[in-house]
MIDOSE-1310 file (N, C-alpha, C; in nm, 2 decimals, decimal comma, always signed):
residues 233
xxxx	+0,08/-0,12/+0,00/+0,00/+0,00/+0,00/+0,09/+0,13/+0,00; +0,21/+0,12/+0,06/+0,29/+0,23/+0,06/+0,33/+0,28/-0,08; +0,34/+0,18/-0,17/+0,38/+0,22/-0,31/+0,26/+0,30/-0,37; +0,14/+0,26/-0,34/+0,02/+0,33/-0,40/+0,02/+0,47/-0,35
xxxx	+0,05/+0,49/-0,22/+0,03/+0,62/-0,16/+0,15/+0,72/-0,19; +0,25/+0,66/-0,26/+0,36/+0,75/-0,30/+0,37/+0,76/-0,45; +0,28/+0,69/-0,52/+0,28/+0,69/-0,67/+0,22/+0,82/-0,72; +0,28/+0,87/-0,83/+0,22/+0,99/-0,90/+0,11/+0,93/-0,99
xxxx	-0,01/+0,98/-0,96/-0,12/+0,93/-1,04/-0,16/+1,02/-1,15; -0,14/+1,15/-1,13/-0,18/+1,25/-1,23/-0,32/+1,28/-1,23; -0,37/+1,37/-1,31/-0,51/+1,41/-1,32/-0,60/+1,29/-1,37; -0,71/+1,26/-1,31/-0,80/+1,16/-1,35/-0,94/+1,22/-1,38
xxxx	-0,99/+1,20/-1,50/-1,12/+1,25/-1,54/-1,21/+1,13/-1,56; -1,32/+1,12/-1,48/-1,42/+1,01/-1,49/-1,54/+1,06/-1,57; -1,57/+1,01/-1,68/-1,69/+1,04/-1,75/-1,79/+0,93/-1,74; -1,92/+0,96/-1,74/-2,02/+0,86/-1,73/-2,15/+0,93/-1,69
xxxx	-2,27/+0,87/-1,73/-2,40/+0,93/-1,70/-2,43/+0,91/-1,55; -2,53/+0,98/-1,50/-2,58/+0,95/-1,37/-2,62/+0,81/-1,35; -2,57/+0,75/-1,24/-2,60/+0,60/-1,22/-2,49/+0,51/-1,27; -2,39/+0,56/-1,34/-2,29/+0,48/-1,40/-2,19/+0,43/-1,29
xxxx	-2,19/+0,49/-1,17/-2,10/+0,45/-1,06/-1,97/+0,53/-1,05; -1,98/+0,65/-1,11/-1,86/+0,74/-1,10/-1,82/+0,77/-0,95; -1,93/+0,80/-0,87/-1,90/+0,84/-0,73/-1,84/+0,73/-0,65; -1,88/+0,61/-0,67/-1,82/+0,49/-0,60/-1,68/+0,47/-0,64
xxxx	-1,65/+0,48/-0,78/-1,52/+0,45/-0,83/-1,42/+0,57/-0,78; -1,47/+0,69/-0,78/-1,39/+0,80/-0,74/-1,34/+0,78/-0,59; -1,44/+0,74/-0,51/-1,40/+0,71/-0,36/-1,30/+0,61/-0,35; -1,31/+0,50/-0,43/-1,21/+0,39/-0,43/-1,07/+0,44/-0,47
xxxx	-1,07/+0,52/-0,58/-0,94/+0,58/-0,62/-0,88/+0,66/-0,51; -0,96/+0,75/-0,45/-0,91/+0,83/-0,34/-0,85/+0,75/-0,23; -0,92/+0,64/-0,19/-0,88/+0,56/-0,08/-0,75/+0,49/-0,11; -0,73/+0,44/-0,23/-0,62/+0,36/-0,27/-0,49/+0,45/-0,28
xxxx	-0,51/+0,56/-0,35/-0,39/+0,64/-0,39/-0,37/+0,77/-0,30; -0,47/+0,79/-0,21/-0,47/+0,91/-0,12/-0,45/+1,04/-0,20; -0,53/+1,05/-0,30/-0,54/+1,18/-0,38/-0,68/+1,24/-0,36; -0,69/+1,37/-0,37/-0,82/+1,43/-0,35/-0,91/+1,43/-0,47
xxxx	-1,04/+1,44/-0,44/-1,14/+1,46/-0,54/-1,17/+1,61/-0,55; -1,14/+1,67/-0,67/-1,16/+1,81/-0,69/-1,29/+1,84/-0,75; -1,39/+1,88/-0,68/-1,53/+1,90/-0,72/-1,55/+2,05/-0,75; -1,60/+2,08/-0,87/-1,63/+2,22/-0,90/-1,74/+2,28/-0,81
xxxx	-1,83/+2,19/-0,78/-1,94/+2,24/-0,69/-1,88/+2,28/-0,55; -1,79/+2,19/-0,50/-1,73/+2,22/-0,37/-1,65/+2,35/-0,37; -1,57/+2,36/-0,48/-1,48/+2,48/-0,50/-1,57/+2,61/-0,50; -1,68/+2,60/-0,58/-1,77/+2,72/-0,59/-1,83/+2,75/-0,46
xxxx	-1,88/+2,66/-0,38/-1,94/+2,68/-0,25/-1,83/+2,74/-0,15; -1,71/+2,68/-0,16/-1,61/+2,73/-0,07/-1,57/+2,88/-0,10; -1,56/+2,91/-0,23/-1,52/+3,05/-0,26/-1,63/+3,15/-0,22; -1,76/+3,11/-0,24/-1,87/+3,19/-0,20/-1,88/+3,21/-0,05
xxxx	-1,86/+3,10/+0,02/-1,87/+3,10/+0,17/-1,75/+3,18/+0,23; -1,63/+3,18/+0,16/-1,52/+3,25/+0,22/-1,51/+3,39/+0,17; -1,60/+3,43/+0,08/-1,61/+3,57/+0,03/-1,48/+3,61/-0,05; -1,42/+3,51/-0,12/-1,30/+3,54/-0,20/-1,35/+3,63/-0,32
xxxx	-1,25/+3,69/-0,38/-1,28/+3,78/-0,50/-1,36/+3,70/-0,60; -1,32/+3,58/-0,63/-1,39/+3,49/-0,73/-1,53/+3,46/-0,67; -1,54/+3,43/-0,54/-1,66/+3,39/-0,48/-1,77/+3,50/-0,49; -1,72/+3,62/-0,46/-1,81/+3,74/-0,47/-1,87/+3,76/-0,61
xxxx	-1,78/+3,74/-0,71/-1,82/+3,76/-0,85/-1,92/+3,65/-0,89; -1,89/+3,52/-0,85/-1,98/+3,41/-0,88/-2,11/+3,43/-0,81; -2,11/+3,47/-0,69/-2,24/+3,49/-0,61/-2,33/+3,59/-0,69; -2,27/+3,70/-0,74/-2,34/+3,80/-0,81/-2,41/+3,74/-0,93
xxxx	-2,33/+3,66/-1,00/-2,38/+3,59/-1,13/-2,50/+3,50/-1,09; -2,48/+3,42/-0,99/-2,59/+3,33/-0,95/-2,71/+3,40/-0,90; -2,69/+3,51/-0,83/-2,81/+3,59/-0,78/-2,89/+3,64/-0,90; -2,83/+3,66/-1,02/-2,91/+3,70/-1,13/-2,97/+3,58/-1,21
xxxx	-2,95/+3,47/-1,15/-3,00/+3,34/-1,21/-2,93/+3,30/-1,33; -2,80/+3,34/-1,35/-2,72/+3,31/-1,46/-2,62/+3,20/-1,42; -2,56/+3,13/-1,53/-2,46/+3,03/-1,50/-2,33/+3,10/-1,48; -2,25/+3,05/-1,39/-2,11/+3,10/-1,37/-2,03/+3,07/-1,49
xxxx	-1,96/+3,18/-1,54/-1,88/+3,17/-1,67/-1,77/+3,07/-1,66; -1,72/+3,02/-1,77/-1,60/+2,93/-1,78/-1,48/+3,00/-1,72; -1,47/+3,13/-1,74/-1,35/+3,20/-1,69/-1,34/+3,19/-1,54; -1,46/+3,22/-1,47/-1,46/+3,21/-1,33/-1,43/+3,07/-1,28
xxxx	-1,50/+2,97/-1,34/-1,49/+2,83/-1,29/-1,34/+2,79/-1,31; -1,29/+2,82/-1,43/-1,15/+2,77/-1,46/-1,05/+2,83/-1,37; -1,06/+2,96/-1,33/-0,97/+3,02/-1,24/-0,98/+2,96/-1,10; -1,10/+2,93/-1,06/-1,11/+2,86/-0,93/-1,05/+2,72/-0,93
xxxx	-1,06/+2,65/-1,04/-1,00/+2,52/-1,06/-0,85/+2,53/-1,06; -0,80/+2,63/-1,13/-0,65/+2,65/-1,14/-0,59/+2,67/-1,00; -0,66/+2,76/-0,92/-0,60/+2,78/-0,78/-0,61/+2,66/-0,70; -0,72/+2,58/-0,71/-0,73/+2,46/-0,63/-0,62/+2,36/-0,67
xxxx	-0,59/+2,35/-0,80/-0,49/+2,25/-0,84/-0,35/+2,28/-0,80; -0,33/+2,41/-0,76/-0,20/+2,45/-0,71/-0,17/+2,41/-0,56; -0,28/+2,36/-0,50/-0,27/+2,32/-0,35/-0,18/+2,20/-0,34; -0,10/+2,19/-0,23/-0,01/+2,08/-0,21/-0,07/+1,94/-0,22
xxxx	-0,20/+1,92/-0,18/-0,26/+1,79/-0,18/-0,28/+1,74/-0,32; -0,27/+1,82/-0,42/-0,29/+1,78/-0,56/-0,16/+1,74/-0,63; -0,05/+1,75/-0,56/+0,08/+1,74/-0,62/+0,10/+1,60/-0,69; +0,05/+1,49/-0,63/+0,07/+1,36/-0,69/-0,05/+1,32/-0,79
xxxx	-0,16/+1,40/-0,78/-0,27/+1,37/-0,87/-0,40/+1,41/-0,80; -0,51/+1,40/-0,88/-0,64/+1,43/-0,82/-0,75/+1,38/-0,92; -0,87/+1,37/-0,87/-0,98/+1,32/-0,95/-1,07/+1,45/-0,98; -1,09/+1,48/-1,10/-1,18/+1,59/-1,13/-1,32/+1,55/-1,13
xxxx	-1,41/+1,62/-1,06/-1,55/+1,59/-1,05/-1,63/+1,71/-1,10; -1,71/+1,69/-1,21/-1,79/+1,80/-1,27/-1,70/+1,89/-1,35; -1,59/+1,84/-1,39/-1,50/+1,93/-1,48/-1,40/+1,83/-1,55; -1,38/+1,85/-1,68/-1,44/+1,95/-1,77/-1,58/+1,91/-1,81
xxxx	-1,67/+2,01/-1,81/-1,81/+1,99/-1,86/-1,82/+2,02/-2,01; -1,73/+2,10/-2,07/-1,74/+2,13/-2,21/-1,61/+2,11/-2,27; -1,61/+2,10/-2,41/-1,49/+2,08/-2,48/-1,39/+2,20/-2,46; -1,45/+2,32/-2,44/-1,37/+2,44/-2,42/-1,29/+2,42/-2,28
xxxx	-1,36/+2,37/-2,18/-1,29/+2,35/-2,05/-1,18/+2,24/-2,06; -1,21/+2,14/-2,15/-1,11/+2,03/-2,17/-0,98/+2,09/-2,23; -1,00/+2,18/-2,33/-0,89/+2,24/-2,40/-0,81/+2,33/-2,30; -0,89/+2,41/-2,22/-0,82/+2,49/-2,12/-0,74/+2,41/-2,02
xxxx	-0,79/+2,29/-1,98/-0,72/+2,21/-1,88/-0,59/+2,16/-1,95; -0,60/+2,12/-2,08/-0,48/+2,07/-2,15/-0,37/+2,18/-2,15; -0,42/+2,31/-2,18/-0,32/+2,42/-2,19/-0,26/+2,44/-2,06; -0,33/+2,44/-1,95/-0,28/+2,46/-1,81/-0,17/+2,35/-1,78
xxxx	-0,21/+2,23/-1,81/-0,11/+2,12/-1,78/+0,01/+2,12/-1,87; -0,01/+2,17/-1,99/+0,11/+2,18/-2,09/+0,21/+2,28/-2,04; +0,15/+2,39/-1,99/+0,24/+2,50/-1,93/+0,32/+2,44/-1,81; +0,25/+2,36/-1,73/+0,32/+2,30/-1,61/+0,43/+2,20/-1,66
xxxx	+0,40/+2,13/-1,76/+0,50/+2,03/-1,81/+0,63/+2,10/-1,85; +0,61/+2,22/-1,92/+0,73/+2,29/-1,97/+0,80/+2,37/-1,85; +0,72/+2,41/-1,76/+0,78/+2,49/-1,65/+0,85/+2,40/-1,55; +0,82/+2,27/-1,54/+0,87/+2,19/-1,44/+0,96/+2,08/-1,50
xxxx	+1,09/+2,08/-1,47/+1,17/+1,98/-1,54/+1,14/+1,83/-1,50; +1,08/+1,81/-1,38/+1,04/+1,68/-1,34/+0,89/+1,69/-1,31; +0,80/+1,70/-1,41/+0,66/+1,72/-1,38/+0,60/+1,60/-1,30; +0,52/+1,64/-1,20/+0,45/+1,53/-1,13/+0,31/+1,51/-1,19
xxxx	+0,27/+1,60/-1,28/+0,14/+1,59/-1,33/+0,15/+1,57/-1,48; +0,09/+1,47/-1,54/+0,09/+1,44/-1,68/-0,04/+1,48/-1,74; -0,07/+1,44/-1,86/-0,20/+1,46/-1,92/-0,30/+1,39/-1,84; -0,43/+1,43/-1,85/-0,53/+1,36/-1,78/-0,55/+1,22/-1,83
xxxx	-0,58/+1,13/-1,74/-0,62/+1,00/-1,77/-0,78/+1,00/-1,78; -0,83/+0,99/-1,89/-0,98/+1,01/-1,91/-1,05/+0,87/-1,93; -1,13/+0,83/-1,83/-1,19/+0,70/-1,83/-1,34/+0,72/-1,84; -1,40/+0,66/-1,94/-1,55/+0,67/-1,96/-1,61/+0,54/-1,92
xxxx	-1,71/+0,55/-1,83/-1,78/+0,43/-1,79/-1,90/+0,42/-1,88; -1,91/+0,32/-1,96/-2,02/+0,30/-2,06/-2,12/+0,20/-2,00; -2,24/+0,25/-1,99/-2,35/+0,16/-1,93/-2,47/+0,17/-2,02; -2,53/+0,05/-2,05/-2,64/+0,04/-2,13/-2,76/+0,13/-2,08
xxxx	-2,83/+0,20/-2,17/-2,93/+0,29/-2,12/-3,04/+0,23/-2,04; -3,09/+0,11/-2,08/-3,19/+0,04/-2,01/-3,14/-0,01/-1,87; -3,01/-0,05/-1,87/-2,95/-0,09/-1,74/-2,94/+0,03/-1,65; -2,91/+0,15/-1,70/-2,90/+0,27/-1,62/-3,04/+0,30/-1,55
xxxx	-3,14/+0,29/-1,64/-3,28/+0,32/-1,58/-3,31/+0,22/-1,47; -3,28/+0,09/-1,49/-3,30/-0,01/-1,38/-3,22/+0,02/-1,26; -3,09/+0,06/-1,28/-3,01/+0,09/-1,16/-3,07/+0,21/-1,08; -3,11/+0,31/-1,15/-3,15/+0,44/-1,09/-3,29/+0,43/-1,03
xxxx	-3,39/+0,39/-1,12/-3,53/+0,39/-1,07/-3,55/+0,27/-0,97; -3,46/+0,17/-0,97/-3,48/+0,06/-0,88/-3,42/+0,09/-0,74; -3,35/+0,20/-0,73/-3,28/+0,23/-0,60/-3,38/+0,27/-0,49; -3,36/+0,21/-0,37/-3,44/+0,24/-0,25/-3,34/+0,26/-0,14
xxxx	-3,38/+0,35/-0,04/-3,29/+0,36/+0,07/-3,38/+0,36/+0,20; -3,31/+0,32/+0,31/-3,38/+0,32/+0,44/-3,36/+0,45/+0,51; -3,46/+0,52/+0,54/-3,45/+0,66/+0,60/-3,39/+0,65/+0,74; -3,39/+0,53/+0,80/-3,34/+0,52/+0,94/-3,19/+0,49/+0,94
xxxx	-3,15/+0,38/+0,87/-3,01/+0,34/+0,88/-2,93/+0,38/+0,75; -3,00/+0,43/+0,65/-2,93/+0,47/+0,53/-2,88/+0,36/+0,43; -2,92/+0,24/+0,46/-2,88/+0,13/+0,37/-2,95/+0,14/+0,24; -2,87/+0,11/+0,13/-2,92/+0,12/-0,01/-2,96/-0,02/-0,06
xxxx	-3,07/-0,02/-0,13/-3,11/-0,15/-0,20/-3,14/-0,12/-0,34; -3,16/-0,22/-0,42/-3,21/-0,20/-0,56/-3,31/-0,31/-0,58; -3,44/-0,28/-0,61/-3,54/-0,38/-0,62/-3,52/-0,48/-0,74; -3,43/-0,44/-0,83/-3,40/-0,53/-0,94/-3,28/-0,62/-0,92
xxxx	-3,18/-0,56/-0,85/-3,05/-0,63/-0,84/-3,02/-0,68/-0,70; -3,05/-0,59/-0,60/-3,02/-0,63/-0,46/-3,15/-0,60/-0,37; -3,26/-0,67/-0,40/-3,38/-0,64/-0,33/-3,38/-0,67/-0,18; -3,46/-0,61/-0,10/-3,47/-0,65/+0,04/-3,54/-0,78/+0,05
xxxx	-3,53/-0,85/+0,17/-3,60/-0,98/+0,18/-3,75/-0,97/+0,18; -3,80/-0,86/+0,23/-3,94/-0,83/+0,22/-3,96/-0,70/+0,14; -4,05/-0,71/+0,04/-4,06/-0,60/-0,06/-4,08/-0,47/+0,01; -3,99/-0,37/-0,03/-3,99/-0,23/+0,01/-3,97/-0,21/+0,16
xxxx	-3,92/-0,31/+0,23/-3,89/-0,30/+0,38/-3,75/-0,33/+0,41; -3,68/-0,25/+0,49/-3,54/-0,26/+0,53/-3,52/-0,39/+0,60; -3,42/-0,47/+0,56/-3,38/-0,59/+0,63/-3,34/-0,57/+0,77; -3,27/-0,46/+0,80/-3,21/-0,43/+0,93/-3,31/-0,39/+1,03
xxxx	-3,40/-0,30/+1,00/-3,49/-0,25/+1,11/-3,64/-0,24/+1,07; -3,67/-0,30/+0,96/-3,82/-0,30/+0,92/-3,88/-0,17/+0,88; -3,80/-0,07/+0,86/-3,85/+0,06/+0,81/-3,89/+0,05/+0,67; -4,00/+0,12/+0,63/-4,04/+0,13/+0,49/-3,93/+0,20/+0,41
xxxx	-3,89/+0,15/+0,30/-3,79/+0,21/+0,21/-3,85/+0,33/+0,13; -3,76/+0,42/+0,09/-3,81/+0,54/+0,02/-3,73/+0,55/-0,11; -3,79/+0,62/-0,21/-3,72/+0,65/-0,34/-3,69/+0,80/-0,34; -3,56/+0,83/-0,36/-3,52/+0,97/-0,37/-3,59/+1,03/-0,49
xxxx	-3,62/+1,16/-0,48/-3,69/+1,23/-0,59/-3,61/+1,22/-0,72; -3,47/+1,23/-0,71/-3,38/+1,23/-0,82/-3,38/+1,10/-0,89; -3,43/+0,99/-0,83/-3,43/+0,86/-0,89/-3,56/+0,82/-0,96; -3,66/+0,92/-0,96/-3,78/+0,89/-1,03/-3,77/+0,90/-1,18
xxxx	-3,84/+0,82/-1,26/-3,82/+0,81/-1,40/-3,84/+0,95/-1,47; -3,94/+1,03/-1,42/-3,97/+1,16/-1,49/-3,86/+1,26/-1,46; -3,78/+1,23/-1,36/-3,67/+1,32/-1,33/-3,54/+1,27/-1,40; -3,52/+1,14/-1,40/-3,39/+1,09/-1,45/-3,38/+1,10/-1,60
xxxx	-3,49/+1,08/-1,68/-3,48/+1,08/-1,82/-3,43/+1,22/-1,88; -3,48/+1,33/-1,83/-3,42/+1,46/-1,87/-3,28/+1,48/-1,83; -3,24/+1,42/-1,71/-3,10/+1,43/-1,66/-3,01/+1,35/-1,75; -3,05/+1,24/-1,80/-2,97/+1,15/-1,89/-2,95/+1,22/-2,02
xxxx	-3,06/+1,28/-2,07/-3,06/+1,35/-2,20/-2,96/+1,47/-2,19; -2,97/+1,55/-2,08/-2,88/+1,66/-2,06/-2,73/+1,62/-2,05; -2,71/+1,51/-1,98/-2,57/+1,46/-1,97/-2,52/+1,42/-2,11; -2,60/+1,35/-2,19/-2,56/+1,31/-2,33/-2,52/+1,44/-2,41
xxxx	-2,61/+1,54/-2,40/-2,59/+1,66/-2,48/-2,46/+1,73/-2,44; -2,44/+1,74/-2,31/-2,33/+1,82/-2,25/-2,19/+1,75/-2,27; -2,19/+1,62/-2,24/-2,07/+1,54/-2,23/-2,02/+1,48/-2,35; -2,10/+1,46/-2,45/-2,06/+1,40/-2,58/-1,94/+1,48/-2,64
xxxx	-1,95/+1,61/-2,65/-1,84/+1,69/-2,71/-1,71/+1,67/-2,63; -1,72/+1,66/-2,49/-1,60/+1,64/-2,41/-1,53/+1,50/-2,45; -1,62/+1,40/-2,45/-1,57/+1,27/-2,49/-1,50/+1,27/-2,63; -1,57/+1,34/-2,72/-1,52/+1,35/-2,86/-1,38/+1,42/-2,86
xxxx	-1,37/+1,52/-2,78/-1,24/+1,59/-2,77/-1,13/+1,50/-2,73; -1,15/+1,42/-2,62/-1,05/+1,33/-2,57/-1,03/+1,22/-2,67; -1,13/+1,18/-2,74/-1,12/+1,07/-2,84/-1,02/+1,12/-2,95; -1,04/+1,24/-2,99/-0,95/+1,30/-3,10/-0,81/+1,31/-3,05
xxxx	-0,79/+1,34/-2,92/-0,65/+1,35/-2,87/-0,59/+1,21/-2,84; -0,67/+1,11/-2,85/-0,62/+0,97/-2,83/-0,61/+0,94/-2,68; -0,69/+1,01/-2,60/-0,67/+0,98/-2,45/-0,80/+0,93/-2,38; -0,90/+0,89/-2,46/-1,02/+0,84/-2,40/-1,01/+0,69/-2,39
xxxx	-1,03/+0,64/-2,27/-1,03/+0,50/-2,24/-1,18/+0,46/-2,20; -1,25/+0,38/-2,28/-1,38/+0,34/-2,24/-1,38/+0,20/-2,18; -1,45/+0,19/-2,07/-1,46/+0,06/-2,01/-1,61/+0,02/-1,98; -1,64/-0,10/-1,97/-1,78/-0,15/-1,96/-1,82/-0,14/-1,81
xxxx	-1,91/-0,03/-1,79/-1,96/-0,01/-1,65/-2,07/-0,10/-1,61; -2,11/-0,19/-1,70/-2,22/-0,28/-1,67/-2,17/-0,40/-1,59; -2,04/-0,42/-1,59/-1,98/-0,53/-1,51/-1,99/-0,51/-1,36; -1,96/-0,61/-1,28/-1,97/-0,59/-1,13/-1,87/-0,48/-1,09
xxxx	-1,92/-0,41/-0,99/-1,85/-0,29/-0,94/-1,70/-0,32/-0,91; -1,67/-0,43/-0,84/-1,53/-0,46/-0,81/-1,44/-0,49/-0,93; -1,50/-0,55/-1,03/-1,43/-0,57/-1,16/-1,39/-0,44/-1,22; -1,49/-0,35/-1,22/-1,47/-0,21/-1,28/-1,36/-0,14/-1,20
xxxx	-1,36/-0,15/-1,07/-1,25/-0,09/-0,99/-1,12/-0,14/-1,02; -1,11/-0,28/-1,03/-0,98/-0,34/-1,07/-0,93/-0,29/-1,20; -1,02/-0,28/-1,30/-0,97/-0,24/-1,43/-0,92/-0,09/-1,43; -0,99/-0,01/-1,35/-0,95/+0,13/-1,34/-0,81/+0,14/-1,27
xxxx	-0,79/+0,06/-1,17/-0,66/+0,06/-1,10/-0,55/+0,02/-1,20; -0,58/-0,09/-1,28/-0,48/-0,13/-1,38/-0,45/-0,02/-1,48; -0,55/+0,05/-1,53/-0,53/+0,16/-1,62/-0,44/+0,27/-1,56; -0,47/+0,31/-1,44/-0,39/+0,41/-1,37/-0,24/+0,37/-1,35
xxxx	-0,23/+0,24/-1,31/-0,09/+0,19/-1,28/-0,01/+0,17/-1,41; -0,08/+0,12/-1,52/-0,01/+0,10/-1,65/+0,03/+0,23/-1,71; -0,05/+0,33/-1,68/-0,03/+0,47/-1,74/+0,10/+0,52/-1,69; +0,14/+0,49/-1,56/+0,26/+0,55/-1,50/+0,37/+0,44/-1,47
x	+0,35/+0,33/-1,54/+0,45/+0,22/-1,52/+0,59/+0,26/-1,57
């Protein structure tokens, strides 16, 4: 394990629709290699809460009901990536969302490669989790959680022993609003529209690695670890 925690991992970009398992895989990468997850949502909230110059500007934009511009988001990301905990690598969460942001990230990393004679950060390793659309719907709409203990079930793949009842404490299971069919279908369509250009950008640069996200979670994790370790072998 000591080898993993001293290994240079570099930037990792996980692409995949809601329900593909990105969150689970990101946590496992963080635990194994002790690198941070850099979330644009977290960075934005932090800057707004701290009242930084960027946070004040972003807050004003959001108060008008507008989207925070690429310039503001990219500058927040740049400052976050300069922090010491990102030195060996990091997982980007919610970034890049557009092809323009992907190009910006490449330019940032390219400057670092030239500025640093022994760069610790290489090009992003871009891994796309591919999951069948119908499988995604079953994964998401089948999710149920226990409001008492937080245990997660899936009525199709990991059902409780008694229909809609928690095995642990007998509480009636609930469906999150985000997991309802009428909510998830527009989310999946929006993901497809936003992320396809990002995937196409990385495909053109020869850096997109697609893996089958329909396989068991542990198998997907092991494949991701192999990709990361082969990349820096």
